[in-house]
C-alpha positions in Angstrom: -43.7 -17.8 3.3 -43.1 -14.0 4.1 -40.4 -15.0 6.4 -38.7 -17.4 3.9 -38.4 -14.6 1.1 -37.7 -11.6 3.4 -34.6 -13.8 5.0 -33.5 -14.3 0.9 -33.5 -10.1 0.6 -32.1 -9.8 3.4 -28.9 -12.5 2.7 -28.9 -11.2 -0.6 -28.8 -7.8 0.2 -25.5 -8.1 3.0 -24.1 -10.6 -0.2 -24.4 -7.5 -2.5 -23.2 -5.0 0.2 -19.7 -7.4 1.1 -18.8 -7.9 -2.8 -19.4 -3.9 -3.5 -16.8 -3.7 -0.2 -14.6 -6.1 -1.0 -14.3 -4.4 -4.5 -13.6 -1.3 -3.7 -11.0 -1.4 -0.6 -7.5 -1.7 -2.7 -4.1 -3.2 -0.9 -1.8 -0.3 0.0 0.9 -0.6 -2.8 4.4 -0.3 -1.7 6.5 1.1 -4.6 9.9 -0.6 -5.9 12.6 0.4 -8.7 15.5 -1.4 -9.6 18.0 0.5 -12.1 18.5 1.8 -14.8 22.2 2.0 -13.1 22.6 0.3 -10.4 20.2 1.3 -7.7 17.2 -0.2 -6.6 14.3 1.5 -3.8 11.6 0.4 -2.3 9.2 3.2 -0.9 5.4 4.0 -0.3 3.8 6.0 -2.5 4.8 9.7 -2.3 7.3 9.1 0.1 10.8 10.1 -0.8 13.1 8.0 1.7 13.8 4.0 1.2 10.9 2.4 3.3 12.2 1.7 6.6 9.3 0.5 8.5 5.9 -1.2 8.1 3.0 -2.8 9.9 2.3 -6.3 8.5 -0.3 -6.9 6.2 -1.5 -7.6 2.7 1.1 -5.3 0.1 0.5 -5.1 -3.4 4.4 -4.5 -4.5 4.4 -2.0 -8.0 8.1 -3.1 -9.2 9.7 -1.0 -11.6 12.8 -2.8 -13.2 14.2 -0.6 -16.1 17.6 -3.1 -17.2 17.9 -6.0 -18.2 21.1 -7.1 -16.1 19.4 -6.6 -12.5 16.0 -8.4 -11.0 14.3 -7.8 -7.5 14.2 -10.3 -4.5 12.3 -10.2 -1.4 13.8 -12.3 1.3 13.2 -12.3 4.4 16.3 -12.4 6.9 14.6 -12.7 10.4 11.5 -14.0 11.8 11.0 -16.8 9.5 12.0 -18.1 6.1 10.7 -16.2 2.6 12.1 -15.3 -0.7 10.2 -14.0 -3.7 12.0 -13.6 -7.2 9.9 -10.7 -8.0 12.0 -9.7 -11.7 14.0 -11.0 -13.2 17.3 -10.8 -15.2 16.9 -10.3 -18.7 13.0 -8.6 -17.7 12.6 -4.9 -18.0 9.3 -3.4 -17.3 7.0 -3.3 -14.3 5.3 -6.1 -12.4 2.8 -6.1 -9.5 2.6 -8.6 -7.2 0.8 -9.4 -3.9 2.7 -10.0 -0.9 1.4 -10.6 2.9 4.3 -9.2 4.8 4.7 -10.9 8.7 6.5 -9.4 11.6 10.8 -9.2 10.8 13.4 -8.2 9.3 13.1 -8.3 5.2 15.8 -7.4 2.2 15.3 -6.5 -1.4 18.3 -6.8 -3.7 19.5 -7.7 -7.0 20.4 -11.0 -7.2 23.8 -10.4 -9.8 24.5 -7.2 -7.5 23.9 -7.8 -3.7 26.6 -6.6 -2.6 26.1 -3.4 -3.6 22.2 -3.1 -4.9 20.3 -4.2 -1.2 17.9 -2.6 1.4 16.4 -3.5 4.8 13.4 -3.0 6.1 11.2 -4.1 9.3 7.4 -5.2 9.5 6.0 -4.8 12.6 
């Protein structure tokens, strides 16, 4: 009986520790901005330059869409297939999504103005 109580207590303690750990580990963020003029960017927080390379993993994309004539789309162009429209044309505001980036080359762009509003980065 004592062994059973000790075992239940130990499992409950581990479960509580796991919940605390899971809740305290936030995903790394990437900041995306599109508009209000004809600009589009994707940066790590605090970084001055656009994202060039990043390690594979889950990221929180925090996207600020500042114009109703733009959208923000992420597409994997080398190393597999993936495309996600994070904000749509007509949307103005902020939106946060979680994306698992796998190794490859990615393009982010505004669909209506893709020939001039785009950028690339590589996931290693």
